[in-house]
N, C-alpha and C positions, 0 to 999 in steps of 0.2 A: 504494500500500500504506500502510495506517495501522497502526502498531504503537505499543506503549506499554511503557516500561521500569518495572518495579515491584519493590519489595522482596519477597523470597520469604516466604511465610507457611508456618509449620511444617506445616500440613495439606496443603500443595501439594507437599511434598518428594518423595513417591513418583512423582508424574507428572513433576515437574521432573527428577529423577534418571533416570527412564526415558527421557526425551528426550535426556539427555546420553549414555546408553548407546547409544541408537539412532544418534546422530550419529557416534560413534566406531566402531560396527560390532562384529562378532564376537559370541560368545555372552555372555549376561548374566553378571555377576559372581556369585560364590558368596554364599550367604546371610550368611556370616561377614564377608566384605568389605563387603557392602552395609550391614550393621548398624553396622559401625565408621564408615564414611563418614557415615552418618546421625547418629551420635553426635557426630562431629567437625564437621559442618557448622554454621557460624555463620549461621543464617537471616537475622539482621539485617544481615549483610554480603554476602548473596547476592542476585543479581538474576535476574529472569525477564523476557524480552521476550515480550509477548503480541500475537498477531494474532487479535482477537476473543476466543474462549474457548480458544485453543490456544497452548501454550508453543512458541515457535520459536527462542528463544535462552536460554542459561544462562551464568552467570558467578558466581564466588564469591571470597571472600577469607578467609584465616586470619590471626589475630592472632599473628604470630611475633615473636621477638627474634633478630636475626641478628648473628653475630660479625663484627666489622670490624677492620682493622689497628689494633693497639693493645690489642685485647682487649675493648673495650666491646661490650655486647649492645644493639643498636639496634632499637627497634620498627619492624617492617616488615610490610607487607601481602603475604601470600602468595597471589598470584592463582592461581586454580584453577578446574577444572570449566567451562572455557570451550567453548561449542559453539554452532553455528548449524545449524538443520535444512536439509537439502539443497534444500528448496523455497524457501528464503529467502536463499540465498547472493547476495553482491554487491548487496545492497539497503541497506547501511548498518547492519545489525543489530549486527555486531561493533563498529563504530565507536561506535554509541550506547551500548553497554555499557562500552567502554573510557573514553568520555567521562564517564559517570556515575560509574564506579568510581574514576577518578583524582581527580575532584572530591571524592568522599566520603573518599578516603584523605587528601587535603589537609586537609579539615575535621577529621578525626580526629587530626591532628597527627603523622602518620607521615611521615618524610622519605624513606622508601624503599619501593618496591614491587618484588617479585621473582616470578619464575615459571620453570617448566620448559615447554618448547615442544614440542608434537607436530609442528609445522611451523615451524621457526625463522625462515623468511623473513617470517612474518606480523608479528612484533612490533616490528621496527625502526622502522616508521612511527609507532609509538606511543611511541617514545623508549626502548625497552628495548635494552640492549646485552649481548652475551655476556660474562659476568664470570668464569665458571669452566669448567674442563674436567674430564672424568673419564676414567680409564684403565681399559680392559678387559684382563684377562689370562687366557690359557689356557696353563698351564705344564706341560711334559712332565716329570713327576717321575721318570721312569725315566732321564733323561739330565741333569737339572739338580740341582745340589746347593746347599745353603745354607751360607754361612760364618757360624757362630754366634758372637756376641760373648761376652765373659767374663761369667760369672754365669748363663748360660742353664741350667746344670746344677742350679742352686738352685731353679728354678721347678718347682712341683708342678702337675700338670695333673689336672683332675677333670671328668668328664662329668656334667652335671646336666640336668634338664628346663629348657627355655627359660623356662617360667612360674616355676619355683622360683628361677631365677637372675635374674629381672627386676630386682629391687631392686639387686643387686650390679652388674649390667651398666649400669644407668642411672646409678649413682654414678660408675663409670669414665667413661662417656660425658660426664657433666656436667663432669668435670674436663678433658676434651679440648676442649670447645667454644671457650673463649676463646683457645686456643693456635693455632687455624687459622681465618682469615677464611672466611666463607661457610657456616659450620656453624650449625645451628638449635638454640637451647635448647629442650628438650622442654617444651611446654606440657601441662597436665593432659589426659590422654586419649591423647596421642601416644606414651606408653610402650607402648601396646598394638600400635602399628603394626609394630615389628620381629618381633612374635610371630605375626602372621598366617601361617597355614600351610594354606590350602586346597589340594587336589590340583591345582587349576588353576595355582597359582603354583610348583609343584615342578619342572616340566620333567622329569618322569620320575624324580626322586629320591625317596627315602624321607622319613620325617617329619623335621621340623626338629630339630636337635640343638644343644646348647650345651656348649662346653668352657671352663672357667675356668682362668686362670693365677694361681697363688697363691704368695706368698713369705712365709714365717713366719706363715701363716694369714690374710694379707691378700690380697684379690682385687686383682690388678694388671692384669688384662686378660681379654678373652673373645673367642671366635669362635663364630658361629652358622653352621651348615652342614647340608647333606644329602648323602647318597651316592647317586649314580645308577649302578645296576649295569649293566654292559655286558659281554657275553660274546662273544668272537670264536669262530667255528667252529673255527679252527685255532690261535688264539693264546691262548684261555682268558680269564681275567679281565682286563678293560680298563676298569674303572669310572672315573667322574669324581667328584671332590669339588666340589660346587657351594657356594661360600662366599657367605653372605648379607652378613656384616660381620665386621670384625676391629678391635678397639681395644685399646690397652694404654698404660700410664703410664710405661713405661721400655723401653729397647732389648732387655733380656734377656727380658722377658715377651712382647714382640712377636715376637721371633725364636722363642721356644719354641712359641708358637701356630702359626706357619707351619711349624715343624719337625713338629709333630703332624699338621697337615693334609697335609703331604707324605708322611707315613709310614703313612697308613691302608691297611689290608690290602685287596687285590683292586682297587686303583685305580692308574691310571697318569697321571692329570692332575688339576690343580687349576684351577678356573675361578672367576673373580670378575668381576662386571659393572662395578663402580665403585670406583676408588681414586683418591687424589690423584695429580696428574701427577708429584709428587716423592716418591711413597710410598717408605718405607725398604726395602720388600721388593725394589725394583729394585736395591738395593745389597747385598742379601744373596745373590741368586741368582748362580750360577756362569756362566751362559751366556744372555744376553738373546736370542740368536738362536733358542733353543729355547722361547721364550715368545711366544705369539701376542699381540702388543701392539696395541691399538687405542685411538684417542682420539676422543671425541665431545663435543658441547656438553653443558654442565651447567646452571648457573643463569644466567638473564637478569635484569639489574638495571636499575631506573630510579630516578633521583633525582627525587623528587616535590617536594622543597624543597631547592634547591641549597645555600643557605647553611647550613641545619641539617645536611644530610647531610655536607658537607665539614668541618663543625666536630665531627662525631661521631667521627671517626677521628683517628689520629695519623699522623705522616709519618716516613719512614725517614731523611730528611735535611732540614735547614732549607730552607724554601721561602717565597718572597714573590713571588707572581705575580698578574697580573690576567688572569682568564679571560673571554673574550667568548663567552657561551653562547647558542646558537640553539636554541629550543625551541618549535616551531610548535604542538605539541599541548597543552603546558602553558605558555602564554605568560607566566605570572607568573615563570617562571625566566629568560626572555630578557633579556639585558643583560650588563653587565660586573660581575664579582665579584672582589674582592681577597682572595686566600687567603694567609694567613701562618701558618706552623706549623712544628712539629718533633716530636720523639719524645714531648714532654710534653703537647701539645695544639695547638689551632689556633683561629683566628678566620676568619670568611668573611662579608664584608658587601658590599653594593652600593657601587660607586665610579664616579666620572666620569673616573678616570685612564686614560691610554692602555692599550689591551690588549696583553698579551704573547703570548697564545696564543688562537686561535679554534677552537672545536669545538662539536659539537652535543650535546644531552642523551644521545644514543645512545652517543657516544664517551666521555662522562663516566661513564656506567654501566659500560662495558667496562673502564675503567681504575680504577674506584673501589676494588675489593678488592685491587688490586695484582697480579692474575694476568696482565695484558697491559699492556705499557708504552706510554706516550704516544709514545715514539720510534717504536715499531713502527707505531702508528696513523698517525703523521705520514708514515712511509715509504710508507704505502698511500694517502696523500693525504686522510686523514680528520681530521687535526689540522694547523693552520697556525701556524707560528712567526712572530710579528710583531716580537719583540725578540730579537736574537742572544743565544744562551746560555740563553734561557728554557726551551726544550724540554728540554735536558739536565738543568737544575735541577729542573723539575717532574717529569720522568720518573723521576729517582732518588728523589724524595720520595714519589711515589705507590707505589713498589715495596713488595713484601712479602717478608719473609725466607723464608716458606713459601708454597707455592702455595695459593690459595683452593680450597675444595672443598665441594660440597653432599653430605652423607652419605646423604640419602634424598629421594625425590620427595614430592610432595604434590599 
């Protein structure tokens, strides 16, 4: 088989995206979704693998800024739209795209690459490690109550159209980004993504709605949701509130929004697909046993430039360790790196000093945002301590006060 990896040309997008849809299966996306993805696609960062005159592989990258521990927004390649046609599986098509893509990311000067995985087992061999988790909740609001903090009664709630509230919601979101590692600063065009509302995305709910939380006329939070009407033959109304997203700038506004969602007429449950693993709502509810809680993978992260990536974040405790990094797919990272840093900043440079810890690029990606400890990885045999005490020191330093979380896919 002779294939060629080429940069996507704008006039090829429809064919290219159609092949992506075919590889993932199911009905085609709505015209609304497709138009937005076309607008957001960075063709100069997108790849097509050709076999003759046929596209057999697709991959793209978005130019993101990712929040990291310490609050910095670090340029990161958002790997996306990866597919291989079923006729060309296990022939090196994916590897050729990953090779070209990471080389391009390095040339662009981005120290991080991130992705969400349809099949998580695939990307470890390319150096991506699971860096965040997301919690799914289905709360029985007939049996669960909320403990509301002081000041909740001062919050005014107002229902507005999502489009009319877009600017206010984006202002709240922008203030939240630096406070939690793993969040994405919205680049131009991405403010439209939370407003997508084709019927295919509603899961039986009505149109998308938005409620604003205000204090003294200032918007302090928002929630976007739809109501799915369900009627039991014997029990009557049993609807579900399907929550798209919730963000707030203070505990009172956050609690007021959840209290609103809990109290909607003709409903008996609130469902949300993705919240941080340490979401405050878990401490507001009265009975965790009445909440269907599920945890799944979120963001996968790869350090494309080890030195620059480790210097871009801060550290929860003083650290001075030599990391022996193994990186077969990006060999420029392989070798020993001295990391020295604290809450104010860090340096990371190559060294010939003896190593204190040994790990691969995959484990470094998993630990990078502070959601998973180096100690836990060591207990699984994935990090090796070479100097007594180095593991505890580095594990404490890499930790984050809040759990990292990716708020939306890409």
